[in-house]
C-alpha positions as CSV (number, residue, x, y, z in Angstrom):
1,M,20.0,129.7,133.6
2,L,21.3,129.0,129.9
3,R,23.7,126.7,130.9
4,A,21.2,124.9,133.3
5,L,18.8,124.5,130.4
6,S,21.6,123.3,128.2
7,A,23.0,120.5,130.4
8,L,19.6,119.4,130.8
9,L,18.7,119.5,127.3
10,S,21.9,117.2,126.9
11,L,21.1,114.9,129.4
12,L,17.6,114.2,127.8
13,M,19.0,113.7,124.5
14,M,21.4,111.1,125.7
15,G,18.9,109.7,127.6
16,A,16.7,109.5,124.3
17,A,19.7,108.3,122.5
18,A,20.4,105.2,125.4
19,F,16.5,104.1,125.2
20,A,17.2,104.4,121.2
21,Q,19.6,101.9,121.6
22,Q,18.0,99.3,124.1
23,A,15.3,99.2,122.2
24,P,15.3,96.5,119.9
25,R,14.7,97.7,116.1
26,S,14.1,94.7,114.5
27,S,12.2,91.5,115.2
28,E,13.7,89.3,117.8
29,C,11.5,86.8,117.0
30,L,12.8,85.9,113.4
31,A,16.1,86.5,114.8
32,M,15.7,83.7,117.0
33,A,14.1,81.4,114.4
34,G,16.7,79.5,113.5
35,G,17.9,78.9,116.8
36,P,17.5,75.8,119.4
37,R,14.3,75.1,120.8
38,A,16.1,75.5,124.5
39,V,16.9,78.6,125.9
40,P,19.7,79.0,128.4
41,V,18.3,79.4,132.0
42,S,19.9,82.6,132.1
43,L,18.5,83.9,129.0
44,R,15.1,82.7,130.6
45,R,15.7,84.1,133.8
46,A,16.3,87.7,132.2
47,A,13.4,87.3,130.0
48,A,11.2,86.5,132.7
49,D,12.3,90.2,134.9
50,T,10.3,91.7,132.0
51,G,7.0,90.3,133.6
52,E,4.2,87.9,132.1
53,V,1.7,88.4,129.5
54,T,-2.1,88.0,130.4
55,I,-4.0,86.2,127.6
56,T,-8.0,86.1,127.6
57,Y,-10.2,84.4,125.3
58,A,-13.0,86.8,124.6
59,G,-14.9,84.7,122.1
60,H,-14.9,83.3,118.2
61,S,-11.4,84.7,117.5
62,T,-11.0,87.6,119.6
63,Y,-7.8,87.1,122.4
64,F,-7.5,89.9,124.5
65,I,-3.6,90.3,124.8
66,D,-2.3,92.4,127.9
67,T,1.3,92.9,128.2
68,P,4.0,94.1,131.0
69,G,3.8,97.6,130.1
70,G,-0.2,98.1,130.2
71,V,-1.0,97.8,126.7
72,R,-4.0,95.9,125.6
73,I,-4.7,94.4,122.4
74,A,-7.7,92.6,120.9
75,T,-7.5,89.9,118.3
76,D,-9.9,89.6,114.8
77,Y,-11.9,92.4,116.9
78,S,-15.4,93.3,115.9
79,G,-16.5,94.8,119.0
80,A,-18.6,92.2,119.3
81,Y,-16.4,90.2,122.2
82,Q,-15.1,92.6,124.8
83,V,-13.4,91.8,128.3
84,G,-13.3,94.8,130.7
85,R,-11.5,97.9,129.7
86,L,-11.1,99.2,125.7
87,P,-8.0,97.5,123.9
88,D,-5.4,99.9,123.0
89,V,-4.9,98.0,120.0
90,V,-7.0,95.8,117.9
91,T,-6.3,93.8,114.7
92,M,-8.6,92.4,112.0
93,N,-9.2,90.3,109.4
94,R,-12.2,90.9,106.5
95,A,-13.4,86.9,105.9
96,H,-15.9,87.1,107.9
97,S,-17.9,90.3,109.6
98,T,-17.3,88.9,112.8
99,H,-13.7,89.5,112.4
100,Y,-13.6,93.0,111.5
101,T,-15.8,96.3,111.6
102,L,-15.2,99.5,109.5
103,A,-16.8,101.4,112.7
104,P,-14.6,100.6,115.8
105,D,-15.0,102.5,119.1
106,P,-13.2,106.0,118.3
107,R,-11.4,105.6,121.7
108,I,-9.3,102.7,120.5
109,P,-5.7,104.5,119.4
110,H,-4.9,101.9,116.9
111,V,-7.0,100.1,114.6
112,L,-4.7,97.6,112.0
113,H,-6.6,96.4,109.2
114,G,-5.3,92.8,107.9
115,W,-5.8,93.9,104.6
116,G,-4.2,96.6,102.3
117,E,-6.2,99.0,100.0
118,D,-5.7,99.8,96.3
119,G,-4.4,96.2,95.5
120,K,-1.7,97.0,97.7
121,K,-1.0,93.8,100.9
122,A,-1.2,95.3,104.5
123,E,2.6,95.7,105.5
124,I,2.7,96.3,109.7
125,F,5.5,96.8,111.8
126,E,5.0,99.0,114.5
127,R,6.2,99.1,118.1
128,I,3.4,100.0,120.5
129,G,4.5,100.8,124.1
130,D,6.3,97.4,124.8
131,V,5.0,95.8,122.0
132,L,6.2,95.1,118.4
133,I,3.4,94.0,116.0
134,R,4.1,92.7,112.6
135,N,2.0,90.4,109.8
136,V,2.7,87.9,107.0
137,T,-0.1,88.4,104.6
138,T,-2.0,84.9,103.1
139,D,-4.4,84.9,100.4
140,I,-8.3,83.9,101.0
141,R,-10.9,82.2,99.3
142,R,-13.5,85.0,98.0
143,Y,-16.7,82.5,98.7
144,Y,-16.9,80.0,101.1
145,G,-17.2,76.8,99.8
146,D,-15.1,78.0,97.0
147,T,-12.1,74.9,97.0
148,S,-11.1,75.4,93.2
149,G,-8.9,78.2,94.6
150,L,-9.2,80.1,91.3
151,D,-11.4,83.1,93.0
152,M,-9.3,84.1,95.8
153,I,-8.5,87.7,96.9
154,K,-4.6,88.2,97.2
155,D,-3.2,88.7,100.8
156,G,-6.5,89.0,102.1
157,N,-6.0,87.7,105.3
158,S,-3.2,88.8,108.2
159,I,-0.9,86.2,110.2
160,F,-0.3,88.8,113.1
161,I,2.6,88.5,115.3
162,F,3.2,90.3,119.1
163,E,6.8,90.2,120.1
164,V,6.3,91.2,123.7
165,A,8.3,90.2,127.2
166,G,10.6,88.0,125.6
167,L,7.8,86.0,123.7
168,C,6.7,85.8,120.3
169,I,2.7,85.1,119.8
170,G,1.4,84.5,116.5
171,H,-2.4,84.3,115.7
172,L,-3.6,82.7,112.2
173,G,-6.6,85.1,111.6
174,H,-9.2,83.6,109.1
175,L,-6.5,81.6,107.6
176,H,-7.8,79.5,104.2
177,V,-4.4,78.1,102.5
178,K,-1.7,76.2,103.5
179,L,1.4,78.0,104.6
180,D,4.4,77.5,102.5
181,E,8.0,77.9,103.3
182,T,8.1,81.8,102.5
183,H,5.6,81.9,105.0
184,F,7.4,80.1,107.4
185,A,10.1,81.9,107.2
186,A,8.5,85.4,107.2
187,I,6.7,84.2,110.7
188,G,9.8,82.9,112.5
189,R,9.9,81.3,115.4
190,L,6.3,81.4,118.0
191,D,6.2,80.8,121.3
192,I,2.3,81.0,121.4
193,V,0.0,80.1,118.5
194,M,-3.8,80.7,118.4
195,V,-5.2,78.4,115.5
196,P,-8.8,78.0,113.9
197,I,-10.2,74.7,114.6
198,D,-13.5,75.0,112.9
199,G,-12.5,72.7,110.2
200,T,-14.6,74.4,107.6
201,Y,-15.0,77.9,107.1
202,T,-11.0,78.0,107.6
203,M,-9.3,75.0,107.2
204,S,-9.7,71.3,106.9
205,L,-8.3,70.3,110.8
206,D,-6.4,68.0,108.7
207,G,-4.3,71.1,107.0
208,I,-4.4,73.4,110.4
209,S,-2.9,70.3,112.2
210,E,-0.2,70.0,109.9
211,I,0.4,73.7,110.2
212,T,0.2,73.6,113.7
213,R,3.0,70.9,114.2
214,R,5.5,72.8,111.7
215,L,4.8,75.9,113.7
216,R,6.6,74.1,116.5
217,A,5.2,76.4,119.2
218,S,5.4,75.5,122.6
219,V,1.5,76.7,123.5
220,V,-1.6,76.3,121.2
221,L,-4.5,78.3,122.0
222,P,-7.3,76.6,119.9
223,M,-10.3,79.4,118.2
224,H,-12.8,79.8,115.9
225,R,-14.3,76.7,116.7
226,F,-18.4,75.4,115.8
227,A,-19.1,71.9,116.6
228,T,-15.9,70.7,115.8
229,P,-14.9,67.8,118.8
230,L,-11.5,69.3,120.7
231,D,-10.5,65.1,120.6
232,D,-10.5,65.3,116.8
233,F,-8.0,68.1,116.3
234,M,-6.4,66.4,119.4
235,R,-5.8,63.2,117.4
236,R,-4.6,65.1,114.3
237,I,-1.8,67.4,115.9
238,G,-0.2,63.9,117.1
239,Q,1.1,62.4,120.6
240,E,3.6,64.8,121.1
241,F,0.8,67.3,122.2
242,E,0.1,67.9,126.0
243,I,-3.7,68.8,126.5
244,D,-4.4,71.2,129.3
245,R,-8.3,72.0,130.0
246,R,-8.4,75.2,131.9
247,S,-11.9,76.5,133.9
248,E,-10.7,80.2,133.3
249,R,-10.5,82.0,130.2
250,T,-7.5,83.9,131.4
251,L,-3.9,82.5,130.7
252,K,-0.6,84.3,132.8
253,I,2.5,83.6,131.3
254,S,6.2,84.2,130.6
255,R,8.9,83.0,128.7
256,E,10.0,81.5,131.8
257,S,6.8,79.6,132.4
258,L,6.3,78.1,128.6
259,P,5.6,74.6,129.3
260,A,8.3,72.0,128.7
261,T,6.2,69.6,126.0
262,R,4.1,71.1,123.5
263,T,0.4,72.0,125.1
264,V,-2.6,72.3,123.8
265,I,-4.6,74.8,126.1
266,I,-8.0,75.0,126.0
267,L,-9.3,78.1,127.7
268,D,-13.1,78.4,128.8
269,G,-15.5,79.4,126.4
270,V,-13.3,77.8,123.7
């Protein structure tokens, strides 16, 4: 009996060690940042075996991301926008109450704040199920309408990056400032990016369009839109982007199905 238990324990330990070796210990999106945008077909097929990611627009800046492993994420979560079951992970930013809540449903196991406490910035690098979640902080204005840049909250906003199924998915949050080389280096490669296009509360359309072009993601998902004409945003980001208007709120996508031409996908409700 002792021999059998010992052998079983040894097998379990070996399995755990093998799993630890297979699980990426660092950001794949940062590792790929300096590589070519074209991915060899063999790698695309291998990545496609990990399954599709489902992205659903819930409202305002909240997208629900469902991973192949069954993890459900909600971005800039305030609780006001709900689609189906509760998320397993919520990310938040505190520029306005529509982007966070200090009283989330207690059944949500992972609540990730995009701001720090006691003068420290938020530093997130967590693997939850089949997704790696990390953040890059940016400063935010303390008051709406203040364009002087003199009264800022340092590291008050987080750009969240979700690495899953071979995809690098970024959510810019409530972005107030231009990104510098340090930000772009920390973000790394993005395949899909969610960008605020209100043109007022966050950044000007010219500013967010410049950032969108620089990030060079295959798919752009607009959000945080009020009265902004979509044509204004499209005109500013340039003719190198296709536009794909959808009649549904949900997008299923994998590494293999990324469009060959950079595309703005406008889901229903945006």
